[in-house]
C-alpha positions as CSV (number, residue, x, y, z in Angstrom):
1,M,25.5,47.1,-42.2
2,R,26.3,43.4,-42.4
3,R,25.0,41.0,-39.8
4,T,27.3,38.3,-38.5
5,P,26.0,34.7,-38.2
6,Q,25.9,35.1,-34.4
7,G,23.9,38.3,-34.8
8,R,21.5,36.6,-37.2
9,R,21.0,33.9,-34.6
10,R,20.2,36.5,-32.0
11,V,17.7,38.2,-34.3
12,S,16.1,34.9,-35.2
13,A,15.7,33.9,-31.5
14,A,14.2,37.3,-30.7
15,A,11.9,37.0,-33.7
16,R,10.7,33.6,-32.5
17,A,10.0,35.0,-29.0
18,L,8.0,37.9,-30.5
19,A,6.1,35.5,-32.7
20,L,5.2,33.3,-29.7
21,G,4.1,36.3,-27.7
22,A,2.0,37.5,-30.6
23,A,0.4,34.1,-30.9
24,S,-0.4,34.0,-27.2
25,L,-2.0,37.5,-27.4
26,A,-4.0,36.4,-30.5
27,L,-5.3,33.4,-28.6
28,L,-6.3,35.6,-25.7
29,G,-8.3,37.7,-28.1
30,A,-9.8,34.8,-30.0
31,S,-13.4,33.8,-29.8
32,R,-14.0,31.1,-27.3
33,P,-15.1,27.8,-28.9
34,T,-18.3,26.3,-27.6
35,G,-18.4,23.3,-25.3
36,L,-15.3,24.1,-23.3
37,G,-14.9,24.0,-19.5
38,D,-13.2,26.8,-17.6
39,V,-10.3,27.3,-15.3
40,V,-12.0,28.4,-12.1
41,S,-9.1,29.1,-9.8
42,V,-5.4,28.5,-9.3
43,R,-4.1,28.2,-5.7
44,H,-0.7,27.3,-4.1
45,W,0.7,26.3,-0.8
46,S,4.3,25.6,0.5
47,F,4.6,22.7,2.9
48,R,7.6,21.2,4.7
49,E,8.3,18.5,2.1
50,Y,6.8,19.9,-1.2
51,S,5.0,22.7,-2.9
52,R,1.4,22.2,-4.0
53,V,-0.6,23.9,-6.8
54,V,-4.3,23.2,-7.2
55,V,-6.1,24.1,-10.5
56,E,-9.9,24.0,-10.1
57,T,-11.9,23.5,-13.3
58,S,-15.6,23.7,-14.1
59,A,-15.6,20.2,-15.6
60,P,-13.5,17.0,-15.3
61,V,-10.3,17.1,-17.2
62,L,-7.4,14.7,-17.6
63,A,-4.1,16.6,-17.9
64,A,-1.1,15.6,-19.9
65,A,2.2,16.5,-18.3
66,G,5.6,17.4,-19.8
67,E,9.0,18.7,-18.7
68,A,11.4,21.2,-20.3
69,P,15.0,21.8,-19.2
70,A,16.5,25.1,-18.3
71,D,17.7,27.3,-21.1
72,A,20.3,29.7,-19.8
73,R,20.8,31.5,-23.1
74,A,17.1,32.3,-23.3
75,G,16.9,33.0,-19.6
76,R,14.3,30.3,-19.0
77,P,14.2,28.1,-15.8
78,A,13.5,24.4,-15.9
79,R,9.7,23.9,-16.0
80,I,7.0,21.3,-16.0
81,Y,3.7,21.9,-17.8
82,F,0.3,20.4,-17.8
83,D,-2.1,20.6,-20.8
84,L,-5.8,20.7,-20.0
85,P,-7.8,19.6,-23.1
86,E,-11.3,21.1,-23.7
87,T,-10.5,23.9,-21.2
88,W,-10.6,27.7,-21.6
89,V,-8.5,30.3,-19.7
90,G,-9.9,33.8,-19.2
91,R,-7.9,37.0,-19.1
92,R,-7.9,37.0,-15.3
93,F,-4.9,34.5,-15.4
94,A,-2.8,36.7,-17.8
95,R,-0.3,37.5,-15.1
96,P,2.1,34.9,-13.5
97,I,1.3,33.8,-10.0
98,R,4.4,34.4,-7.9
99,V,5.4,31.6,-5.4
100,G,9.2,32.0,-4.6
101,D,9.4,29.3,-2.0
102,G,12.7,27.7,-3.1
103,L,11.1,25.0,-5.2
104,L,8.7,27.0,-7.4
105,Q,9.4,30.4,-8.9
106,Q,6.0,31.0,-10.3
107,V,2.9,29.5,-12.0
108,R,1.8,30.6,-15.4
109,I,-1.4,29.7,-17.1
110,G,-2.6,30.5,-20.6
111,Q,-4.4,29.2,-23.7
112,N,-1.9,26.9,-25.5
113,T,-4.3,26.2,-28.4
114,L,-7.9,27.2,-29.0
115,D,-9.2,24.2,-27.0
116,T,-6.3,23.4,-24.7
117,A,-5.2,25.4,-21.6
118,R,-1.6,25.0,-20.3
119,V,-0.4,25.4,-16.8
120,V,3.4,26.0,-16.5
121,L,5.4,25.7,-13.3
122,D,8.7,27.6,-13.4
123,L,11.1,25.7,-11.1
124,A,13.9,26.9,-8.8
125,R,14.8,23.2,-8.0
126,Y,13.2,20.0,-9.0
127,G,13.3,16.3,-8.2
128,R,9.9,14.9,-9.1
129,H,6.2,15.7,-9.2
130,R,3.0,14.0,-8.3
131,I,-0.3,14.8,-10.1
132,R,-3.8,13.8,-9.0
133,H,-7.2,14.4,-10.5
134,L,-9.9,14.9,-7.9
135,A,-13.7,15.5,-8.0
136,G,-16.1,17.5,-6.0
137,P,-15.1,20.1,-7.2
138,D,-13.1,19.0,-10.2
139,R,-9.4,19.9,-9.7
140,L,-5.9,19.0,-10.6
141,V,-3.6,18.7,-7.6
142,I,0.2,19.0,-8.4
143,D,2.8,18.4,-5.8
144,V,6.5,19.3,-6.6
145,F,9.3,17.7,-4.6
146,A,13.0,18.5,-4.3
147,R,15.7,16.0,-5.3
148,D,16.3,13.2,-2.9
149,G,18.5,14.5,0.0
150,E,17.5,18.1,-0.6
151,P,15.1,19.9,1.8
152,G,11.7,21.0,0.7
153,P,10.4,24.6,1.2
154,G,10.3,24.1,5.0
155,A,11.4,20.5,5.5
156,S,12.5,18.8,8.7
157,A,15.8,17.1,8.4
158,L,14.6,14.1,10.5
159,P,12.9,11.1,9.0
160,M,9.2,10.7,9.9
161,E,9.7,8.1,12.6
162,L,12.2,10.4,14.4
163,R,10.2,13.6,14.3
164,P,8.8,14.8,17.6
165,V,5.0,14.8,17.9
166,S,4.0,18.2,19.3
167,V,1.5,19.8,17.0
168,V,-1.9,18.2,16.5
169,V,-4.3,19.5,13.9
170,V,-8.0,18.8,14.7
171,D,-10.4,19.0,11.8
172,P,-14.1,19.3,12.6
173,G,-15.8,17.8,9.6
174,H,-18.3,19.7,7.4
175,G,-19.4,23.3,8.4
176,G,-20.9,26.3,6.8
177,R,-23.1,25.4,3.8
178,D,-22.4,21.7,4.5
179,P,-24.3,20.5,7.5
180,G,-23.0,16.9,7.2
181,A,-25.4,14.2,8.3
182,I,-28.7,15.3,10.0
183,G,-30.1,12.8,12.5
184,V,-32.5,12.3,15.4
185,D,-34.2,15.6,16.6
186,G,-32.4,17.5,13.9
187,V,-28.9,17.0,15.4
188,R,-26.4,18.2,12.7
189,E,-23.0,16.6,12.2
190,K,-21.2,20.0,11.7
191,D,-22.3,21.2,15.2
192,V,-21.3,17.9,16.9
193,T,-17.8,17.9,15.3
194,L,-17.1,21.5,16.2
195,A,-18.1,21.0,19.9
196,L,-16.0,17.8,20.0
197,A,-13.0,19.5,18.4
198,R,-13.1,22.3,21.0
199,A,-13.2,19.7,23.8
200,L,-10.3,17.8,22.2
201,R,-8.3,21.0,21.9
202,R,-8.6,21.6,25.6
203,E,-7.6,18.0,26.4
204,L,-4.6,18.1,24.1
205,R,-3.3,21.4,25.5
206,R,-3.6,19.9,29.0
207,R,-1.2,17.1,27.9
208,G,1.3,19.6,26.5
209,F,0.4,19.5,22.8
210,E,-0.1,22.5,20.6
211,A,-3.6,22.1,19.2
212,V,-4.8,23.7,15.9
213,L,-8.3,23.7,14.7
214,T,-9.0,23.8,10.9
215,R,-12.1,25.7,11.8
216,D,-13.3,27.3,15.0
217,A,-16.6,28.6,13.7
218,D,-19.4,27.5,11.4
219,R,-17.6,28.0,8.1
220,T,-17.2,26.2,4.8
221,L,-13.8,24.7,4.1
222,S,-12.6,22.7,1.0
223,L,-10.6,19.6,1.6
224,E,-7.5,21.3,0.2
225,E,-8.0,24.2,2.6
226,R,-8.2,21.8,5.5
227,T,-5.0,20.0,4.6
228,A,-3.3,23.3,3.8
229,I,-4.1,24.6,7.3
230,A,-2.7,21.4,8.7
231,E,0.5,21.6,6.7
232,G,0.9,25.4,7.2
233,A,0.6,24.8,11.0
234,G,3.5,22.3,10.9
235,G,1.2,19.6,12.1
236,D,2.7,16.3,13.3
237,V,-0.7,14.5,13.6
238,F,-4.0,15.1,11.8
239,V,-7.4,14.1,13.4
240,S,-10.5,14.5,11.4
241,L,-13.7,14.4,13.5
242,H,-17.1,13.2,12.1
243,A,-20.4,11.7,13.1
244,N,-21.9,8.7,11.4
245,A,-25.3,8.0,9.8
246,A,-27.0,4.8,8.7
247,H,-30.4,3.7,7.2
248,R,-30.7,1.2,10.0
249,R,-31.5,3.2,13.0
250,A,-30.2,0.5,15.3
251,R,-26.6,1.1,14.2
252,A,-24.5,2.8,16.9
253,G,-21.0,3.1,18.2
254,V,-17.6,4.7,17.4
255,E,-15.6,4.0,14.3
256,L,-11.9,4.9,13.6
257,F,-10.5,5.0,10.1
258,T,-7.1,5.2,8.4
259,L,-6.6,5.5,4.7
260,D,-7.0,2.5,2.5
261,A,-7.7,2.1,-1.2
262,H,-9.4,-1.3,-0.8
263,A,-12.6,-0.7,1.2
264,Q,-15.8,-2.5,1.5
265,R,-18.8,-1.0,-0.3
266,Q,-20.4,0.1,2.9
267,T,-17.3,2.0,3.8
268,L,-17.2,3.5,0.3
269,R,-20.8,4.9,0.9
270,L,-19.6,6.6,4.1
271,A,-16.5,7.9,2.3
272,A,-18.7,9.3,-0.5
273,R,-20.8,11.2,2.1
274,E,-17.8,12.5,4.1
275,N,-15.9,13.4,1.0
276,G,-18.8,15.3,-0.4
277,V,-18.7,13.4,-3.8
278,A,-20.8,10.8,-5.4
279,L,-20.0,7.1,-4.8
280,A,-19.2,6.6,-8.5
281,E,-16.4,9.1,-8.2
282,V,-14.9,7.3,-5.2
283,D,-15.0,3.8,-6.9
284,P,-12.8,2.9,-8.6
285,L,-10.7,6.1,-9.2
286,Q,-10.3,7.1,-5.6
287,R,-9.2,3.6,-4.6
288,T,-6.6,3.6,-7.3
289,L,-5.3,7.1,-6.3
290,A,-5.4,6.3,-2.6
291,Q,-3.2,3.2,-3.0
292,L,-0.3,5.5,-3.8
293,R,-0.5,7.0,-0.3
294,L,0.0,3.8,1.6
295,S,3.6,4.1,2.5
296,E,5.5,5.5,5.5
297,V,2.6,7.8,6.3
298,G,0.1,4.9,6.2
299,T,2.2,2.8,8.6
300,R,2.4,5.7,11.1
301,S,-1.3,6.4,10.7
302,G,-2.0,2.8,11.6
303,A,0.1,3.1,14.8
304,L,-1.7,6.3,15.7
305,A,-5.1,4.7,15.1
306,R,-4.3,1.6,17.3
307,Q,-3.3,3.8,20.2
308,V,-6.4,6.0,20.0
309,H,-8.6,2.8,19.5
310,R,-7.1,1.3,22.7
311,A,-7.5,4.4,24.7
312,I,-11.2,4.7,23.8
313,A,-11.8,1.0,24.4
314,D,-10.1,1.2,27.8
315,G,-11.4,4.5,29.0
316,M,-15.0,5.0,28.0
317,G,-16.1,2.3,30.5
318,T,-19.5,1.2,31.5
319,R,-21.0,4.8,31.5
320,W,-20.7,4.9,27.7
321,P,-21.1,1.2,26.6
322,S,-21.8,2.0,22.9
323,A,-18.5,3.8,22.7
324,S,-16.4,1.3,24.7
325,E,-16.0,-1.1,21.7
326,P,-14.9,1.1,18.8
327,A,-14.4,-0.4,15.4
328,L,-11.1,0.1,13.7
329,K,-11.4,0.3,9.9
330,Q,-9.9,1.6,6.7
331,G,-11.4,3.7,3.9
332,P,-10.7,6.1,1.0
333,F,-11.2,9.5,2.7
334,Y,-9.9,12.4,0.6
335,V,-8.9,14.4,3.7
336,L,-6.6,11.6,4.8
337,Y,-5.4,11.0,1.2
338,L,-4.3,14.6,0.9
339,S,-2.5,14.7,4.2
340,D,1.3,14.0,4.5
341,M,1.3,13.3,8.2
342,P,0.0,10.5,10.4
343,S,-3.8,10.9,10.1
344,I,-7.0,9.3,11.4
345,L,-10.7,9.9,11.0
346,V,-13.0,9.4,14.0
347,E,-16.7,8.8,13.6
348,A,-17.8,9.6,17.2
349,G,-21.2,8.1,17.0
350,F,-24.3,7.8,14.8
351,V,-26.6,10.8,14.6
352,T,-29.3,8.5,13.3
353,H,-29.3,6.4,16.5
354,A,-31.4,7.9,19.3
355,G,-29.0,7.1,22.1
356,D,-25.9,8.1,20.2
357,A,-27.5,11.4,19.0
358,R,-28.3,12.3,22.6
359,R,-24.8,11.5,23.7
360,L,-23.1,13.4,20.9
361,R,-24.8,16.6,22.1
362,D,-23.9,15.9,25.7
363,P,-20.9,18.0,26.8
364,E,-19.9,15.3,29.3
365,Y,-19.7,12.7,26.5
366,Q,-17.8,15.1,24.3
367,R,-15.3,15.7,27.1
368,A,-14.9,12.0,27.8
369,M,-14.4,11.1,24.2
370,A,-12.0,14.0,23.7
371,A,-10.0,12.9,26.7
372,E,-9.6,9.4,25.4
373,I,-8.6,10.6,21.9
374,A,-6.0,12.8,23.5
375,A,-4.8,10.0,25.6
376,G,-4.3,7.8,22.6
377,I,-2.4,10.6,20.8
378,A,-0.2,11.0,23.9
379,R,0.6,7.3,23.8
380,F,1.5,7.6,20.1
381,R,3.8,10.6,21.0
382,D,5.5,8.7,23.8
383,G,6.1,5.7,21.5
384,A,7.6,8.0,18.8
385,A,9.9,9.5,21.5
386,V,11.1,6.0,22.5
387,V,11.9,5.1,18.9
388,A,13.8,8.3,18.4
389,E,15.8,7.7,21.6
390,Q,16.7,4.1,20.5
391,R,17.8,5.3,17.1
392,R,20.3,7.8,18.5
């Protein structure tokens, strides 16, 4: 039987596909070279504006990205891929990870060469992607966006400045295996932040907000998990709660932070502690990455911080003098960097200062501080409503 040229082309394409599959299987069965890091986990989330894939590795890795167009004849969707040098993929990732959120079809991961892993994102729609390398633990964060004008997996049709502010996500810092700062008489930051978060939830609900806590128990959460909870809850505002610490025991008071890449070294030390990574990992890489986030979200975060700052300054009064003059600063905090909503970080006092440590454990102080933070968020909400009305 004679084969036509078209038939020969079909056979050739099938042969190439079989050869590629055989090569992949051969790599899976190959002996692992020494000195390689591992792919630890692959996770994904679908947010309002984008889809996120996080690839955690056992060692730092700098990924190289590429794109491939759709191939209708071969039945392949458009895809983007990321090569991870000096990285090994085990058999546990042999099956594709289904996403199906309207932007991503699935995530595939395999051994591209003996010393290079490849992560492939099969796309349903595609406009652009953003890639970041983060430490503590080492991970690759990939965000995929739709084309301009097209909705994301669950996007709001309104621009950010017109969106109503109704859902506030409150993030009690640290927790579980991570106690945070430990201060006078053994006061632990993770306990203070959880108590303050519960008080803030009550105050927010009293003002008509829906309040969501990233944790309501003593549990360990990664930074990605915290922001995933926030995005999954449809948060309009993100408030991360912490307690400060200093070598100088005389330092006291409240500090509010928004995201900034260009921070003073003292702020970088604080960021290193709150981020859970070494200072060398924050400076200079984190500052460079964080600079990319200072856009519309950064502007709105600044407005939120100013309202909360004013509320604390006006409301804490003479009873809590150390809290009545809060400092307003900027710093490279991962938890703010990863969030795509107006976000602030509140350091409610210094656990290393005797007076602050006593107040931080005082339910009355917690209630008063929570009330003023909630009042500032309410002012921010009311200002956003006025802007939306004026734009109609």
